[in-house]
N, C-alpha and C positions, 0 to 999 in steps of 0.2 A: 706044747713054751710053758716056762714054768710064768704062773703067776705070782707076781710082789703080790704080799699082803697086803690090806688097804691100810693106809695110815689113822691110827687115834688121833682123838686132837690132843691129849697132854703131848706127843714129841714133837709134834705139830707145832703149837707156841711153843716150847721151852726154845723146837731151831729159834722158831722167827724174833724174838729177844734177843736170842743170843746174838742174831745175829743182827740185829739197831741194834745193840752196844757197842759192836767194828763199828759200826758204820759211826756212831757217836767218839769215836775215839782216831775212827783217822779224819774226822771235821780237824780234829788237834791238826792235823798239818801242815793247814793251810791258815793266811791273812784273815782276822777276825777284828770286826770294826778298832778292839781293845788295844789295835798294833799304831794305828795312826796315832802323829803319825810315824811311816815305819819305821821303824827298827834294820834295819839293811846293812847286814857286815860286807868293811869295809874291801873286802881280798877278796868277795862276793862282787860288789860293785869295777870292782877289779874284771873278773873273769866277762862282765856285761861290754866292755869296752871291747875285751876284746872279740866276744864271737860279732859288735854292729864297725870295727874295720875290718873283721870276717868277710860282713855283707857286703857293706857300703861303702869302702875301699879299697887303701890299693897293695895296703900290709898285712899282715895280721898284729902288727903293731903297729901301724900309723901312730896312731896319740901321744905312744913314746919314745920315736926312734929322733923324732929333730933337738930332746931335751938335753939339756948335764945334770940336771939333778942326780945323784945317787939310786932316788929312790927310782925312780923311771928310766934308769936302763937296769936294773934290777929287774923293773915289768916287764920290760922290752926283752927279753931270756922270757922270763917267766912266760910268754907268749905262749915260746916256741914250744915249755914242755905243755903246757895245758893244748898244742894245737890240735891234736885230735879231737878231745870232747869240743874244746868252739866249732868247731868242722860241725859236729854232727847237732850242734844246738845252731849254726848257722844255717843248715839245713835248714830245721827245723819252721828257723827266724822267716825264711824267704818262701816254703811250700804253703807257708800260714799268713803271708805276707803279715808279719809281723812288724812294726812301726821302731827305729832307734829305743824310742823314749817308754817304752812298754818290754824290750828285751829282760824287765829284770820279773815281768807278769811271767813270762818264755820259762827266764830259772826258776821261780817259786813253783810252777808244775813239773816241773824236773826235778825237780828237791822232792816234789809232796810224790812222785810219779816210780822214782827210788826205792821212793823210802818204798811206799806200797810192795813195788818189785823184791825188793830186800829180802820183804818180811815174811812173804809168802816164801819165796825160796827157801828161807830157810826155816820154815813149820817144815814141809818137804821133808826138809835134809835131816829135823832133830823127830817127826815121826814114826819110828818105823817099826813097824809086826804089829802084838796086840793096842798099840799109840796110837798107829796108821789111820786113825776118825775126821773128816772136816768136824768134828767141834774142838781138839786139839788143836787141831790145825786152827781153827778161828783165833780160838785163843792165846795160842803163840804172837800172830799178827793182832792181836786187837791190846795183850798188855801189850809190845815193843812197840806200837804206835802211837800209847798211849807215855812212857816213858819221856820225861821231860825230855835228854839228852837226844834221843831222834827227835822231837818236836821241836825241839826252836833251832838242832839244824834245816829241819823243812820251812823253819817257821820265820829267818833270815835269809833262804839265795844260798846253799851250801847246798846247790845240790851237786858240784865238783865228788864230795866230802859221800856223798848216800847215790852217788854212780859206785865210789869202790865198794860201798857198803854192798850197794846189789850183786859186783864181779866178786867180791869174798861168796858171797854166798853159793855164786851163780854156777864159780867154780868148786865149791866140796861139793853140790848135790850131784854135777857130773861124773865128780872119782869116786859118792859114797855106789852112785850107783850102776858106777860100773866096778869094782870094788862087789855087787852084788849080784851081778847081769856074766861082766866078763865081756858083756857086746863091743865091741871095732864103735858105734855109735857112737856110747855115755862118753871112751877115749878122744876120740875126735872133739865131741864137743865140749870135753873139759881145757882139753888142749887148746880149743876158739876164745873160752871164757881166758885162761892165763896170757894169751898173746894179746887181748882186748887192754889186759892190766895191765902187758909189763912195758903196751904204748901209752896205761895213762896211770905211772906207776905212784904210787904212794905206800906208806909204812904200809897198811897191814898183809900184802904183798907177801911180805916177809915174816906173816905168820905163815902160811896158807904154807907152803913145806914143813914146819914140826906140826902142824895141825894135822895135814896128811900122815905124818910118819906115823906119831901118837897112832891116830886112829887105824891104822891097817897094821899097828902092831898089838891093837887090843883087840881086833877080830880074831889075828893071826892068821895074817895074807903077806904081811911084811916080806918075806925070805919072799913066796912065792912072787910075788911083784916084782924085787928087784931082779931077779931071771926071767924077766917076760921080755924080751927086745922092742913090742909095743910102747912100751913105757920111752923108755929113751926118745923112739922115735917121734911117740905125740911133745913131749920136751923140746926135740929140734925142732920136728910143725910149730912149735907154739914160737919159740925163740928167733925160728930165722921170720913165721908170717908178720912177727911185730916190729922186728930189724927193717927187713925189703920196708914194709907197709910205712913204718919214721922217712928210712928213706927219701921214697917216691915221694911222702907230703914234703920233704926239707929241699926238693928240687920242684915242685912243683910253684909254692908259697914262701919258697926264699931264694934269693940272687943267688945263692948257688949251695952244695950240701954241706960245705966245707960251715957255713956263716954259719949253717942251722942247726953243727953240730956245734959248733964252735958259744952259741946260743944256749945249747944243753948244759954245755959242760959248765960254763959257768954260774949258771944257776942256780944247779949240783953242787959247785963249790960253795955257792951262802946260804944253800939249805941241805949243804945233809951230816951239819952237827945232827940234826934228828934222830938219825940212825948211825951211831963211829962208837967203835969203841973204850974210849970216854967217859962214853956216859955209864961203865959199867966205876965207874972210879969214881965219878967227879956227882953222882948224887947217889944219898945212899939208899938202899932199899927199906927203910924207912918213910922214905920222904914219899917213896913211889908204892910202896902201899898207902900210904895216906892219898895221893891223888889219884890212885884208885877209885879204894873205899869212897872221898869224898863225889868224882865224879858219876858213878853209879849209883850213889844209894844213898849221902848228903845232899847229895848237891848244894854244896858249900862251894863258893870262891875259897885258896887257898894262897894264890902268889908261886906256887909252884908249878915247875913243870917247864916250858920254853919263852927264857924271859924275852925276847924279841915278838911275843906273838900270844896274847891274854887271850883265857879259855873264857872269855868271863860274859860276851854276850853268850854265850854255850850253855854256861852253865845256873840253874836257875838264880839262888842264892838263900834259899829257904827249906827247911826241912818234910819231905811228902810222907805222910802218913802212910801211903797206901802202899807202897815204895818198903818204906823201915818191916813192915809188916809185913812183905814177900820174902823175908832177909830169914823168920826157921824155920818155912820150910821152904827155900832150898837147902838148905843149910840138909835135914830133911832127905830131900828128894835125890842129893848126893851122895848120903850115907844106900839111902833103898836102892840105888842107881849097880853102886858098888857089889850091893849084896845080892841084889837076886842079877846083877849084870843082863841090865836094860840095856834093851840097842840107843832109845835114846836118852838116853841118861848119860851112856858113854860118849856119845858124839857128842855132847857138850860139853862132859867134863874133856874131850881133848881138846876140844876147839878150850878152851878157859887155859890149859893147861900149855896149848902150845904157842899160845899171848905174854903170858906167863915165860916161859922160854926168853919172848924176843922184847917182850917192853918190860923187866923186872931185871933183863940186861943190858944190851946196850942202844937200849930204845927207852921213851919216858911215854910214861902211861895217858896222854892227854885223851881229851873225851872224841873230842875225832877220828883220833887212828883207833877205840877202843869199842865205839859204838856198834860194830859189828859183835859182840857180847850179849847185850837186852836180849837178845830169845833165846838165849841160856838160858839166859835167869829161869825164861819162862817157862822150858822147855822144863826145870828141872825141880821149879812148887811143882807145874803138874801133875807128875810121876807123883810130890806128895799125895796133891789131893785127890788123885786115883787109887794112895791108901784110906786116907779118913775117911775117902767119900765112894765105895763103890758100888750105886745103886747113878748110872748114866742120869738118869729125868732130873730127880737133887742138884748131880752137880754142875749136869746146865744155869740151872736157873741160878747155882750158883754164880759160875760164873760171869753171869750176863748180868749179875748182879756187882760180882768185881767191877767186870768193864765196866758201866756205867758209871762206878764211883770212882775209882781213876780215872776217866778223860774229864767229869767234873772237877775230882779236886786239882787237876795240870796242869784243867786250863784257869782252876781260880786261880792257883797261885800265880802262875804266867800272867793274870792281870794287873793282880792287889801286889804281890813279891819284886817281879821279874817286869813290868812294860813298863812302868813309870821311873825306876834309876835308869834303865837303859837305854829307854827315848833321851836322855838328855844327853848324858853317853856320846852314843849310834844317832839317834837320827836326825833323817839331811834340815840343813836350812827351811823355814816353814815355807811352803808356797811353790817350792823345786820343779817337781811334778808337774805340778796344774798350770805349772806359765808354760807351758811348751806352746799348749795347741795353742793357746791364746798367742804364743809372739808367732805364732807358723809361716804368716805371713811376711816376717826377712829370714826365711829359711832362705840358710850360701850367704849370707848376706854377714859384714862384722857389727858384733852386737857385744857392745860391753854392759852386762848386768848385773845392780849391786843389791843385794839380801840382805833384808830387816836384822842382818846375826852376822857376824865374822862366817867366815868360812874357814873350816881346817883342811886339814890333805884331806882325807875320811871325804867329808861334807864337799871334798874336788875332784873326788875319785865318783863319787855318783853323781855330781852334775856334770862331769866330761863323759857318763855314759848315759844320759836321761838326751842334754841338749848338744844340739849342734852345734857341726864339728870349728865351726867360724864362727862361736858365740865364746865368750870369757866374761868368768866372773874377775869382776872387779874389784877389791877392798876401799873402804870409807878417804882417805892419802891417796891412793891412787884415782881416786875420780874424782874427787876435790880436785885434782892436780889435772885432769881431762876437761874436768867444765872452763875454763881459760885460757884450752887452747883450740886455734878453727882447727880439728880435727875431719877425718873421714870416715871414724868411727860412728854410726852412732851407739845410743845410748842410753839407759834401759835402766830408772829401781823399781822394785816393789816397795811400797808401802803399806805400813793398816792403815784406820783408817783416822783421819781425823792426826794425821805426824805433823811433828812441828819443820818437821823438812820438807810440807809442799808449798809452801810461801816461796823459799828458796829455789825448790824446784825449777814454780812455776816464772821465778825472775830467771834461771837460769835458758828459758829456751824448750825448757819441758810441758809436757801435755798427761792430760790423765790418756791412755792408750782403749783401757780395759778393765773390769774391776774380774777377781776370781777368788774363789770358796774356795776352802783348805779344810781337810777334814783334819782336824787333833782328839785329843781323848776327852776331852770339854764340850764338841763336837763341831760346828760348822765355824770360823773363823773368816772376810771377809777381807782380800789385799786391792791395793790398789796398784796399777805398771804406770809409770808413769816414763813415758819416751819423749826425744829429742832427737829429729835426725840429721847426720852428718853435716859438716858446718861449712864442708868445701866439699867436691867432690871427686871420688874415689878414683885411683891409679889403678890401674892394674898390677902393679908396685910392692902397695900400701896392702901390708901386712893390719891381718885382724886383733884383735886386744888378745894380750895374754890369757891364758888358761891355768 
């Protein structure tokens, strides 16, 4: 039996330092103290509502079904589109007994897991032949996780976008393995990933086909592959599996399959402009390239793209010297890859070309659509670095230092340039999350709550995600009107210390119920919850407070 040669101290030490640097990059995916008050994407708060409705209520869109507001009706249809993903999150919520108010933590954890999984799958795809080393794969993972676009998607709870990121690279990974081995099991694996992707559709799936066509053409296998009957059987299997799975979900979770299909159709009609032939003429190629560079290299807010959904929440808003420095390496790596026909560079360039064919023509390169390209930049930069520093030990130390610096700069930029400005826009009202366990005694009872600051629609979505369905958020004018009524609804008012409204609340029958500590960028601050019981007994037909 062959014995492995003993490792010397130097390679072992450099590998350890590299792993520590990758762990530092991975830590960027999780919320830090600077994220409080927590910045949470309102669309992902909506996803949290879908998961809670599926886990604890009688319909996957129960929070939106009875509303006449356009946004709520739109979200009821959106819940049908997200049902497969919500089912996965709901299964985890039930399995780990996660309470409704902690569903946001579940989405953050899922986002981090999908970011890690997608980055590792990308590193496997992009390291073939002589580049298929653990060092290169770890470096691709670390660079990807330190990229501000990927880190901010994870830290704001954008788990579905990162689910699509992992599905894209999983599908491509199996497809590349099939090109190398021609084994049926790899083709079945690719069909399975694509089936899940079809059931959870998102624009990156459209780039998968041109990416594979370009890749197989560069490998000289396109004609042979198109002549293989197993390919068409795999496509049919993926399509049939996705369609039949969605049909089963519609029949089980909706009143009828026709109602479920109608919801899906209305949602696609509302969001269909994200990918359409009109994009060829409505936006110039220059603007699309501008957006691409802003999202992936400059990290600047530009106002381009989808007017109904700003990407400011996932845009750093300031330059990042580390990734600007990668631009010459990426260009040099692309040139080397084309010149030497390196498989890793060819795969990266095929993916870049495939995305360009879709998102520079019939769509728009929004950051959440094109985040799958981040590992390609890492692979091209590493191709250049292997040429510049051929010795693996110094190269490993250089990579460890670079990854550590990238992680530090990304965290510093999020804490100082990104965090304070986004918290003013997106942070939920102070004390909202902390009030849930404090008011747990009133679970299931009608309760109207006033907050220290106004609650807009985005804040209302966060409220619905973390609060009991029987509770409602009340603005100042409605709160004052309820004070003079003999109402059946219990009222609560969350007030800062020494509030000028304390005497008024006490005169209206409120009493201090409990105090809570809220986390903020400058530390903790206390809030007092005042509560007044209902002034007349509730009847079964009395509605709860408006949400």
